N, CA, C and O of each residue as an XYZ file, in Angstrom:
308
protein
N      -5.726    -31.706     10.285
C      -5.600    -31.068      9.798
C      -6.341    -29.832     10.377
O      -7.534    -29.894     10.670
N      -5.271    -28.213     10.600
C      -6.166    -27.124     11.580
C      -6.578    -26.381     10.558
O      -6.058    -26.317      9.444
N      -7.613    -25.763     10.987
C      -8.048    -24.651     10.131
C      -7.722    -23.589     10.846
O      -8.645    -22.775     10.803
N      -6.460    -23.074     11.750
C      -6.755    -21.779     12.327
C      -7.542    -21.365     12.983
O      -8.673    -21.822     13.144
N      -6.995    -20.278     13.549
C      -8.173    -19.409     14.319
C      -8.966    -18.815     13.702
O      -8.755    -18.800     12.490
N     -10.283    -18.025     14.241
C     -10.864    -17.005     14.224
C     -10.556    -15.725     14.562
O      -9.940    -15.475     15.598
N     -10.879    -14.975     13.879
C     -10.698    -13.348     14.017
C     -11.254    -13.409     15.303
O     -10.505    -13.013     16.196
N     -12.484    -13.841     15.671
C     -12.984    -13.548     16.718
C     -12.330    -14.163     18.009
O     -12.217    -13.573     19.083
N     -11.944    -15.359     17.750
C     -11.242    -15.513     19.206
C      -9.343    -15.024     19.442
O      -8.713    -15.011     20.499
N      -8.929    -14.727     18.252
C      -7.765    -13.558     17.766
C      -8.222    -12.519     18.695
O      -7.559    -12.446     19.729
N      -9.225    -11.676     18.568
C      -9.742    -10.532     18.791
C      -9.998    -10.409     20.241
O      -9.485     -9.512     20.911
N     -11.013    -11.561     20.864
C     -11.079    -11.825     22.514
C     -10.204    -11.673     23.441
O     -10.223    -11.131     24.546
N      -8.867    -12.635     22.396
C      -7.586    -13.130     22.816
C      -6.418    -11.524     23.112
O      -5.678    -11.351     24.080
N      -6.565    -10.860     22.275
C      -6.168     -9.841     22.580
C      -6.849     -8.748     23.113
O      -6.180     -7.728     22.945
N      -7.967     -8.527     23.721
C      -9.092     -7.203     24.520
C      -9.086     -8.714     26.141
O      -9.935     -8.721     27.033
N      -8.115     -9.566     26.049
C      -8.658    -10.321     27.436
C      -7.432     -9.695     28.384
O      -6.758     -8.799     27.874
N      -7.118    -10.126     29.734
C      -6.488     -9.591     30.614
C      -5.577    -10.866     30.304
O      -5.762    -12.083     30.286
N      -3.909     -9.521     29.939
C      -2.685    -10.861     29.636
C      -1.884    -11.226     30.798
O      -0.715    -11.570     30.622
N      -2.618    -11.170     32.494
C      -2.091    -11.357     33.307
C      -2.878    -12.891     33.764
O      -2.697    -13.216     34.937
N      -3.576    -13.662     33.061
C      -4.208    -14.757     33.503
C      -3.541    -15.225     32.586
O      -3.185    -14.592     31.592
N      -3.270    -16.544     32.853
C      -2.619    -17.655     32.499
C      -3.117    -18.398     30.798
O      -2.375    -18.575     29.832
N      -3.908    -18.565     30.862
C      -4.995    -19.332     29.863
C      -4.869    -17.887     28.697
O      -4.817    -18.219     27.513
N      -4.833    -16.725     28.922
C      -4.904    -15.519     28.130
C      -3.210    -15.938     27.445
O      -2.906    -16.455     26.370
N      -2.522    -15.550     28.373
C      -0.886    -16.055     27.802
C      -1.045    -17.098     26.832
O      -1.346    -16.907     25.653
N      -0.869    -18.023     27.281
C      -1.429    -19.413     26.582
C      -1.957    -18.978     25.396
O      -1.390    -19.036     24.305
N      -3.025    -18.553     25.614
C      -3.523    -18.344     24.016
C      -2.722    -17.466     22.765
O      -2.784    -17.824     21.589
N      -2.064    -16.420     23.166
C      -1.317    -15.494     22.792
C      -0.509    -16.479     21.758
O      -0.611    -16.668     20.545
N       0.311    -17.005     22.741
C       1.282    -17.945     22.004
C       1.249    -18.961     21.041
O       2.224    -19.311     20.375
N      -0.497    -19.688     20.934
C      -0.522    -20.522     20.013
C      -1.376    -19.947     19.254
O      -1.526    -20.677     18.275
N      -2.198    -18.779     19.151
C      -2.145    -18.201     17.982
C      -1.280    -17.680     17.251
O      -1.282    -17.864     16.034
N      -0.372    -16.924     17.878
C       0.696    -16.276     17.001
C       1.442    -17.182     16.536
O       2.034    -16.849     15.509
N       1.715    -18.622     17.062
C       2.579    -19.373     16.389
C       1.268    -20.939     15.469
O       1.595    -22.085     15.162
N       0.023    -20.323     15.331
C      -0.898    -21.145     15.173
C      -0.881    -22.917     15.343
O      -0.913    -23.753     14.440
N      -0.811    -23.162     17.048
C      -0.715    -24.305     17.371
C      -2.251    -24.869     17.297
O      -3.029    -23.984     17.656
N      -2.766    -25.816     17.014
C      -3.522    -26.326     16.954
C      -4.396    -26.642     18.671
O      -4.075    -27.437     19.554
N      -5.630    -25.593     18.612
C      -6.254    -26.092     20.101
C      -6.401    -27.421     20.931
O      -6.428    -27.558     22.154
N      -6.502    -28.498     19.786
C      -6.536    -29.692     19.886
C      -5.414    -30.585     20.368
O      -5.493    -31.664     20.956
N      -4.326    -29.878     19.978
C      -3.084    -30.545     20.305
C      -2.723    -29.835     21.694
O      -1.969    -30.490     22.414
N      -3.190    -28.474     22.222
C      -3.283    -28.126     23.628
C      -4.016    -29.178     24.098
O      -3.448    -30.074     24.722
N      -5.028    -29.202     23.923
C      -6.427    -29.989     24.745
C      -5.889    -31.185     25.175
O      -6.221    -31.681     26.251
N      -4.988    -31.754     24.339
C      -4.774    -33.068     23.952
C      -3.673    -33.593     25.312
O      -3.681    -34.498     26.147
N      -2.688    -32.329     24.918
C      -1.563    -32.622     25.771
C      -2.029    -32.047     28.009
O      -1.581    -32.185     29.147
N      -3.071    -31.479     27.311
C      -3.603    -31.078     28.647
C      -4.448    -31.521     29.680
O      -4.569    -31.104     30.833
N      -5.346    -32.975     28.726
C      -6.329    -33.671     29.317
C      -7.247    -32.937     29.660
O      -8.023    -33.209     30.576
N      -7.292    -31.628     28.784
C      -8.991    -30.827     28.893
C      -9.549    -30.892     27.399
O      -8.924    -31.313     26.425
N     -10.592    -30.490     27.411
C     -11.639    -30.456     26.441
C     -10.988    -29.212     25.539
O     -10.258    -28.303     25.933
N     -11.580    -29.518     23.977
C     -11.208    -27.914     23.701
C     -11.660    -26.472     23.618
O     -11.062    -25.411     23.438
N     -13.317    -26.910     23.871
C     -13.744    -25.624     24.853
C     -13.282    -24.905     25.766
O     -13.309    -23.706     26.039
N     -12.692    -26.154     26.359
C     -12.216    -25.532     28.131
C     -10.861    -24.612     27.492
O     -10.512    -23.580     28.065
N     -10.264    -25.034     26.446
C      -9.116    -23.949     26.022
C      -9.000    -23.106     25.681
O      -8.041    -22.370     25.912
N     -10.381    -22.760     24.658
C     -10.577    -21.614     24.105
C     -10.914    -20.694     25.100
O     -10.487    -19.544     24.996
N     -11.804    -21.106     26.308
C     -12.570    -20.463     27.605
C     -11.437    -19.981     27.785
O     -11.483    -18.803     27.428
N     -10.226    -20.304     28.223
C      -9.060    -19.778     28.620
C      -8.575    -18.872     27.772
O      -8.303    -17.706     28.059
N      -8.453    -19.418     26.664
C      -7.872    -17.896     25.536
C      -8.444    -16.870     25.780
O      -7.799    -15.902     26.182
N      -9.968    -16.802     25.580
C     -10.501    -15.680     25.701
C     -10.693    -14.756     27.513
O     -11.098    -13.652     27.878
N     -10.155    -15.941     28.168
C     -10.298    -15.006     29.484
C     -11.588    -15.463     30.341
O     -11.716    -15.015     31.480
N     -12.317    -16.138     29.934
C     -13.884    -16.408     30.451
C     -13.649    -17.677     32.080
O     -14.255    -17.763     33.148
N     -12.503    -18.425     31.489
C     -12.222    -19.447     32.375
C     -10.831    -19.365     32.659
O     -10.171    -18.933     31.714
N      -9.891    -19.790     34.176
C      -8.536    -19.980     34.525
C      -8.592    -21.572     34.752
O      -9.439    -22.269     35.311
N      -7.262    -21.924     34.054
C      -7.014    -23.212     34.340
C      -7.108    -23.734     36.067
O      -7.289    -23.012     37.047
N      -6.933    -25.089     36.025
C      -6.788    -25.248     37.049
C      -5.443    -25.066     37.887
O      -4.469    -25.003     37.137
N      -5.189    -24.984     38.982
C      -3.848    -24.736     39.735
C      -2.955    -25.826     38.947
O      -1.990    -25.537     38.239
N      -3.427    -27.092     39.183
C      -2.526    -28.050     38.897
C      -1.391    -28.272     37.688
O      -0.311    -28.848     37.555
N      -2.323    -27.441     36.877
C      -1.794    -27.630     35.168
C      -1.037    -26.431     35.214
O      -0.379    -26.330     34.178
N      -0.874    -25.556     35.929
C      -0.030    -24.085     36.021
C       1.553    -24.285     35.461
O       2.130    -23.535     34.674
N       2.179    -25.712     36.194
C       3.509    -25.905     35.636
C       3.255    -26.362     34.197
O       3.743    -25.706     33.277
N       2.537    -27.423     33.959
C       2.033    -27.697     32.869
C       2.101    -26.512     31.340
O       2.909    -26.447     30.413
N       1.121    -25.883     31.593
C       0.827    -24.450     31.473
C       1.957    -23.765     30.519
O       2.110    -23.480     29.332
N       2.813    -23.653     32.039
C       3.865    -22.626     31.925
C       5.143    -23.402     30.894
O       6.120    -22.755     30.517
N       4.932    -24.872     30.534
C       6.244    -25.632     30.106
C       5.665    -25.458     28.607
O       6.512    -25.408     27.715
N       4.742    -25.392     28.362
C       4.237    -25.233     26.998
C       4.389    -23.739     26.701
O       5.150    -23.351     25.814
N       3.641    -22.884     27.466
C       4.454    -21.200     26.633
C       5.679    -21.539     26.345
O       6.106    -21.598     25.192
N       6.392    -21.805     27.446
C       8.033    -21.680     26.838
C       8.817    -22.449     25.972
O       9.928    -22.190     25.511
N       7.901    -23.699     25.762
C       8.216    -24.273     24.815
C       8.068    -24.169     23.508
O       8.815    -24.635     22.648
N       6.810    -23.369     23.316
C       6.126    -22.709     21.992
C       6.461    -21.258     21.521
O       6.296    -20.842     20.374
N       7.083    -20.370     22.851
C       7.715    -19.398     22.358
C       8.470    -19.004     21.761
O       8.406    -17.913     21.195
N       9.667    -20.001     21.704
C      10.476    -19.818     21.024
C      10.179    -19.961     19.586
O      11.062    -19.765     18.751
């Protein structure tokens, strides 16, 4: 069961640079309430890594770019 996103994560994501792939992924996932654990599992990374992407403190490895773009397209619908 997912508890949803905190106001802090939502706020940090909204303030982050939306040109960053991880931030864009975060905006879609927060909007659709997609659990971080699901994204982490699908991409083979930790939940903390996904949170760092969402707030723009780290960027995903280039190798993950195609898969992240597919997830954004899938969940954006």
